Steps between C-alpha positions, in 0.01 A plus 500: 500500500857525373397352166205737464719803567758368257237449228375855556857631472544307174180643356603848612835456322319407176260795526776748589721383215209514253415856599864609493567343161183652357599848618855459369365378166263795464777746589729328250242525222440869574873577506556310176216694338651830615852410384393339169175665389310327220481669159221751454168352390571136593300284734622230733314172525550258784333163549579350842315177418740427216790526747340233717422268206838527328704433812421220742418628848750264665773763564246733660364221717855407602572860603181514706583170673854621577365825646251312715763252617745775590240683709380176658842373601616844616212523745516131592868522596440823688216348704682172569790677671281681753 
């Protein structure tokens, strides 16, 4: 049961960090757009698939694994000392 709770805590850490980073990213983009408005009459193109293809996903996977491990071991140590 300790392992199951620890896995759930690790998954919760990944989900919470993903939501938090997404919100911070959106706020950052909005603030940047307010501070540095684009020239009149221009359009902005964005291709998220090209970001994934150009950069290998290894750093993102490493961050996710580190987040999961931190949540897992935090809960595991907390439950082992009860």
